[in-house]
N, C-alpha and C positions, 0 to 999 in steps of 0.2 A: 259687756261680754256677749259674744254671738250666741244665738239660740242653738245653732248646730251647724255641721259641715255639709256642704252641697258639692256633689260631683255633677258637672254640667257637660252633657254630650250634645253634639251638633249645635254648638254655642252661638255661632253667628256673631252679631254685634252686641250680644248680651242683653237684649230687651227683657226676656224672661228673668234673667239673672239679676238685673238691676231691681226688678220688682221684689225678688227674694231678699236682696240686700236691704231694701227699704223696710222690709218686715223684720229685719234683724238677723238674717242668716249670713253665713260666710261661704263664699265661693272658693273652694280649695283648689280645684283644677278645672280647666276647660279643654275639651277635645274638639278641635276644629281643623278641618283639612284645607279650607280656603285660605290662601296666604294673606289676602287683604283683610279678611275678618280676623285672622290671627294677629295681624299687625295692629288692628284696631283694639283688640283686647290688651295686647302688651302696652300700647300707647296710653290707654286709660286706666288699666289695672296692672301696673308693673309687678306687683307682688303676688299676682295670681299665676300659678303654674299653667303653662300652655303646652299641650301636646298637638303639634301641627302635622298630623298624618291622617290618612283614611282610617276610620274606626275599624275596618276589617283587618288592619295591620297592627292594631294596638291591643295588647292583652289587658285583661281586667287587673292582673297583678301589677302591671306598669301604671295603670290609672290610680290604683290604691296607693302605690308607692309615692307617686307625685303628690297625692293628696295627704300623705302621711297618716294613712288610715289602715286599719285591719278589716278583714271581712266582718260585716255586721256593725261596724262603728259609724258608717255614713248615715246621716239623718235622712237626706233626700238625694235621689238621682233625678235630674231633670233633662229634658231634651225634646226636640221636635225633628224626628227623622225626615230627611229630604222628602218633600211632598209631591214632586212632579209626577211620580208614578201613580198618584191618586187624584191628580188634578182633573177638573171637568173640562179642561182645554187640552188640545193636542192629541197625542196618540193614546194616552191613558193606559199604559201598560200594566198598572196596578202591581200585584205581587209577582207577576211575570217580568216586570221591569226591574233591572238590577237596583234601581234606587228604592223600590219598594222593599227589597230585602234588607235595607238598613234597619228596618223595624226589628228584624230578628237579632241584629247586633245590639240594639238597645236592650232587648230582653236578655241577651247573653250576659251583659254587664249586670243586669238586675239579678239574674240567677246566681252569678258568681260573687258579686259584692254584697248581696243581701242587705240593702239599705232598709231602714225602718219604713220609709215611704218612697214612692216614685211619682213623678208628674210627667205625662207625655201630652204634647199638644200637636194637633195636625189640622189639615183642611177639612171642611165640611164634606168634601167629595169622598172621604174614606167610608162614609156611611153607606154609600151606594156603589162603591167600586167593585168591579168584577175581578176575579183572579186572572182571567184572560179576556181582554177587550175585543169585541167583534165590531167592526165599523158599522155605522148605521146603514150604509148602502148595501150591506150584506145581510140585513135582517128583513124578515117579512116573507110573504108568499114567494115561492120559487127558490128559497134558500133552506138549507137544513135547519131543523129545530135547534134552538140554543142548547148547549150543553150546560149542566149545572154550574160549572166554573165560569160560564159566560153570563150568568144571571146577575142582576143588580143585588148587591149585598153579599156576594159570595166571598169576596176578600175580607169583608168585615166579620163574617161568621168565623173565618179562619183566624183572624186576629183575636177575637174573643176567646177562642179555644186556646190559643197560645198564651193569652193572659192568664187563663185559668190554670194552665200547666205550671205557672210559676209558683202556685200555692198561695199567692197573695189574694186578699180581698180587694177587688177592683170595681170602681164605678166609673161611668162615663156620662157626659152630657154635652149638649150643643149650646154654647154660650155666645152672646153678642157682646163684644167689647164695649159698646156704647152703654150697656147696662152697668158698667163699672167705672164710669167717669172718663172713658177714653173718647176723644172726639172723632170717632169713626165707627161705622156699622160693620165691624169685622167679625164674621161668624166663624168660630173655630170649635173643633171637638176636643174636649179635655178628658184625659184619663187620669184617675188618681188611684194609687195602689197602697195598701197597708199590709206589711209583713205579719203583724201581730193581731190583725183583726180589729184594729181600733175603728171607731164609728166615723169614718171619713165622710165628708159631704162636700158638695159643690159650693163655691163661694156665693154668698147671698148678694143679689143685685143691690146697688146703692143709688142707681138712677133709673128713670123711666121715660119713655118717649113722650108721654103726656103729663108726667109728673104725678102719676097715680099714687095713692096711699101716702101722700105727703112727701114723696121722694123728690129730689131735684130733677128737672128735665135733663135730657141728654145735653152734653156739652157741645156747643156749636163751634164752627171754625172761627167765628168772630171772637169768642171767648178764648179759644185755644191759642190763637195767634196774636192775641193782645200783648203789646209791649215787645214783640220780637224785633230785635235790631237786625235788619237785613238790607242795608243800603245798596249793595250790589249783588242781587240774588244770583246764585249759580243754578243753571238749569240747562237741559237739552233744548235747543231751539225747535220751534215748529217748522214744518215744511210750508212752502207757499200754498199748497193745496189745503192743508189743515187750517191755516190762517183764514183762507177764503171762507170756509164754512163756519169756523168758530166766531168770526166777526158778527155773525148773525144769530148766535145762540145767547139767550138771556141767562142770568145766574140761575142755577138749578136745572137747566135744560140740557137737551142733547139733540141728536139728529132728527128727532120727531118734531122739533120746533122749526126746522127748515121748511121752506116752500116745497110742496110735493115734487116739483120739477127738479129739485136738487137732491132729494133724499137718496135716490139710487146711486148718484155719483158719490155721495158721502160714504155710503156703505160698501160700494163695490160689489163683489160677489156675495157678500153677506146679506144683501138686500133680498135675495131670493131664498135665504135660509129662514130659520125660525128661532124662537127664543127671545129673550129680553133685548140683547144687543145694546144694553144701556151704556156701555163704555164708548160708543162711537160718538165723536164730536161732543163730548160731555164737558160742560162747564159747571163748576161747583158753586155752592150757595153759602154766603156768609152765615145764614141763619139756620143751618143744618150741620150735623156732623158730616165728615167726608165719608164716601164709600170706602170699602177696604182698600188700603194703599196697595199699589202694584209695584213691581220692580222697573216698570217702564211707563212713567206718567205721561209720556208723549207718544205712546203707541197708538196705532189707529183704533184698536178695539179696547184699549185700556187708558183712554185719555183722562187726565186729571187737570183740566185747564183752570187757571187761577180765576177767582171770582170776578175780577175786574180787568186785569191785565191780559194781554194776548200772549200768554206763555203758560207752560206747565207749572205745577208746584215746584218750588225750589228745593234744594237739598235741606236747607234749614227749616223750611215749612214742613217738609215730610218728617224730619226728625222731631219737630214739635208735636206733630199729630201722633207720632208713635210714643211721645212723652219722654224722649231722651233729654237729659240735661242740655241746656244751651251750650255748655262748654265741652260736650262730648265730641271727640275728634274721630272722624271716620277716615280710614286710610284708603288710598287708591284714587283712580280717576272718577269722573262723573258716573260712568256706567257702574263701576264697582261700588261706589257709595250708594247709588240708588238701589242696587241689589241688596246690599246689607240692610238698609233701612226698610225696604219693602218686605223682606223676608222675616223681619223681627216680630216677636210677640210684643204687643203694646205693654209698656212698663206697668201701667195701672192694672191690667189684667193679671200680670205676673204677681203683683203685690197682693191683689185680692185672693189669688190662689194660695199664696204663701200664708196669708192670715187665716185662711180656712184650715190649713194644717195646724197652725198655732192653736186655733180653737179646739181642734181635735185632741191636742196633747194636754189639755187641762187635767190636773190631778183628779183622780177618782172617776174618770170616764170609763164606762163599762165597755169591755171588749166583746166582740162578736165572733168567737172562734168558729161558730157554725157557718160563717160566711167565707172562711178561708177556702181558696180554690174556686171562688165564684166570681163571675163578671156580671155586673148588674147595671141597668139603666137608671140614672138618677132622677129621671123625669117620666112619669106615667104617660103624659101626652106624647113625648118623643117615642117611647116604646110602642105606642099604638100606631103612630105614623109609620114607623119602620115595619110593623107587622102588616099594614094595609097597602104599602107601596106596591106598584106594579113590578113584575119580574123583569121587564125590559121596556125600552122606549123605542118607538118606531118613528120614522119620518112621517109627516102628514101625508094623506092620500094624494094630494096634488103633486107631491114630489116622488110618487111611486106610480108612474104611468102603467096602466094595465091591471093594477091591483084593485080589488073591490073590498067592501066592508065584510062581506061573507068570507072571502078568502083570507082576509086579515084575521078574522075571528077564529077561523079554523087553524091558522098557523099558531096563534097565541095559545090555543088549547093544547097544542102539541108540546108545550114547554113543561118541563117537570115542575113539581110543586114544592120545592125546597123553600121554606119560609122561616121566619123567626118569631112566630106567634108566642112561643113559650119563653121569650126573653124575660128573665126575672127583673123585678123592680127593686131597687135598693130600699132597705127598711127606712122608714121615717125616723129622723133623729129623735131620741127621747128627751 
């Protein structure tokens, strides 16, 4: 018998939901607007109700009816609202991006369905997202001071307030999927909410990079892909230019392993940029987890080249790394299947999260009514880092001709001082 019913929003290919299934939950309904992901759900879970429309056009009443539930009967609502608006790449529209407003529709369902718990997953970038993004080239001396809504963390503060307005007790943390047995170092922000003030807590890590405290070490690609039957791997081919560089990259390396004379050609315009740029001409290593999977493993800046072969990771290899069952069928062409897999929550992380809720539901657990309507950080170190982070980031001086350190310091001092030093910390479990 299932532990309880789950309403899944922004379901995608069901990575998070498969984790909940493994922990004993029942997925009653999936709301997913992408037709290929919806077909994937129907193909693999024909008994799960699917609402294939934009969530903006779906009422909570319709969702509950499809799930055969009344208000307050749902055990968990799960979802990861589309994250492009919070991404550290591209235009980063944040809450001013229409995709960022999907967060508000997630909360709308919470407020109207009143599940006992909710789980929301999203990219690390939401911790520093602004409500309104100002391009780097428009920051610094000679430009107007940043407005409060343009500062790092402005969108996140707004999100925390919205969570508190639900009346739920909410905690959040930054988790690395590799710490939960997933063969990739995928960092994601997790929010857990409790309607009744139950003592929710983040899942406890089961693995460690170095095997500390007697835990197993992180799962490597060699372990993860062992036994995979993949005689004719499906993948997007590399361009001749990409192959030229990747031929010279050792396992675990990237563009930095090329001769200096080739590095600018390999990076193109990004050569004169700054930051890690780790995804350029990147080849994976058998003896490490993968980095976070992307939706384009043959992209110039998101390369996930096979450990030995001159090709990107295949569809089946990506699915294994995300811990989908080998018999899970993804609908659509190569591009659509890569997108579904790359956007998924690793199944192991979903299962660990579900089991953390199961642990919370143990009989006799003391409730914390005083925490209702509060959003707290689950980790004191993370709270401290958020409080100490800069209010903005500027291009290095060498990319800002005519600017000086003195002028830069004066411009930075003109920024308002909205910070989150008072961010509360979740009480330690008793």
